[in-house]
C-alpha positions as CSV (number, residue, x, y, z in Angstrom):
1,X,82.8,-21.7,-161.4
2,X,82.3,-20.4,-158.0
3,X,79.1,-18.4,-157.3
4,X,78.7,-14.9,-158.6
5,X,78.3,-13.8,-155.0
6,X,81.8,-15.0,-154.1
7,X,83.2,-13.4,-157.2
8,X,81.7,-10.0,-156.2
9,X,83.1,-10.4,-152.7
10,X,86.5,-11.3,-154.0
11,X,86.6,-8.3,-156.3
12,X,85.5,-6.1,-153.4
13,X,88.0,-7.4,-150.9
14,X,91.0,-7.5,-153.1
15,X,90.6,-4.1,-154.7
16,X,89.7,-2.7,-151.3
17,X,92.9,-4.1,-149.9
18,X,94.9,-2.6,-152.7
19,X,93.4,0.8,-152.0
20,X,94.4,0.4,-148.3
21,X,97.9,-0.5,-149.4
22,X,98.1,2.8,-151.3
23,X,96.8,4.7,-148.3
24,X,99.4,3.0,-146.1
25,X,102.1,3.9,-148.6
26,X,101.0,7.6,-148.5
27,X,101.2,7.6,-144.7
28,X,104.6,6.2,-144.6
29,X,106.0,8.5,-147.3
30,X,105.2,12.0,-146.2
31,X,101.7,11.5,-144.9
32,X,100.0,13.3,-147.8
33,X,98.6,11.9,-151.0
34,X,100.6,12.4,-154.1
35,X,99.2,13.1,-157.6
36,X,100.3,9.6,-158.7
37,X,98.7,7.9,-155.7
38,X,95.4,9.8,-156.2
39,X,95.3,8.8,-159.9
40,X,96.0,5.2,-158.9
41,X,93.2,5.1,-156.3
42,X,90.8,6.7,-158.9
43,X,91.7,4.0,-161.4
44,X,91.1,1.3,-158.8
45,X,87.6,2.7,-158.1
46,X,86.8,3.0,-161.8
47,X,87.9,-0.6,-162.3
48,X,85.8,-1.7,-159.3
49,X,82.7,0.1,-160.7
50,X,83.2,-1.3,-164.1
51,X,83.6,-4.9,-162.9
52,X,80.7,-4.8,-160.5
53,X,78.4,-3.3,-163.2
54,X,79.4,-6.2,-165.6
55,X,79.0,-8.7,-162.8
56,X,75.4,-7.4,-162.2
57,X,74.3,-7.7,-165.8
58,X,71.3,-9.8,-166.3
59,X,71.0,-10.0,-170.1
60,X,74.0,-12.2,-170.8
61,X,73.8,-15.0,-173.3
62,X,76.7,-17.2,-172.1
63,X,77.0,-16.7,-168.3
64,X,79.9,-19.0,-167.9
65,X,82.0,-17.2,-170.5
66,X,80.9,-13.8,-169.2
67,X,82.0,-14.5,-165.7
68,X,85.3,-16.1,-166.8
69,X,86.1,-12.9,-168.7
70,X,85.2,-10.8,-165.7
71,X,87.5,-12.9,-163.5
72,X,90.3,-12.7,-166.0
73,X,90.0,-8.9,-166.3
74,X,89.8,-8.6,-162.5
75,X,93.0,-10.6,-162.0
76,X,94.9,-8.7,-164.7
77,X,93.8,-5.4,-163.2
78,X,94.8,-6.4,-159.7
79,X,98.2,-7.5,-160.9
80,X,98.7,-4.2,-162.7
81,X,97.7,-2.2,-159.7
82,X,100.2,-4.1,-157.5
83,X,102.9,-3.4,-160.1
84,X,102.0,0.3,-160.0
85,X,102.2,0.3,-156.2
86,X,105.7,-1.2,-156.4
87,X,106.7,1.5,-158.8
88,X,105.6,4.3,-156.4
89,X,108.9,4.1,-154.5
């Protein structure tokens, strides 16, 4: 498993890029946020906060399994967010 530091960076970069994609979509489709895009951005930030809180936990029994689960949830969430962005049009 890659280091925890790299996992945190990857979560930050990927979810940040997804938020940027939503903002670009908003600018190209009317220039103002929609209710749907606001909800999507809020969900992305909630997911980011949740994943980072779990990644920073110190009292974990099986670290390898813990971080594998975080990576799995992060990848699933990122794929779901991309699918929701594709549905915005």
